[in-house]
C-alpha angles and dihedrals in degrees: 000000000000092000091049093052091047091052092049093051101037104024128220122295117208113201119217129224118291112276096228091073130224119336115254104220095194093274117161112235115215139173093211095111093048090047091052091051094047093051092045092238097133096073103256111138091211092053092048091052092048090049089052091052091048091051092049091049092049092051098047094100093048096066099084 
């Protein structure tokens, strides 16, 4: 019961995350996956349709 008494008297201290942040283990960050999704190249019908809408919107001013 010594731990219980100590908790009652002193309370519980929750420590936060370390302040130096997550460790960067030399990983290469890339936007390749996001780029593939945006262009619809990964096979999703939804992504392909969105890519089609984006392309149409980008080419609106070129029609005249």
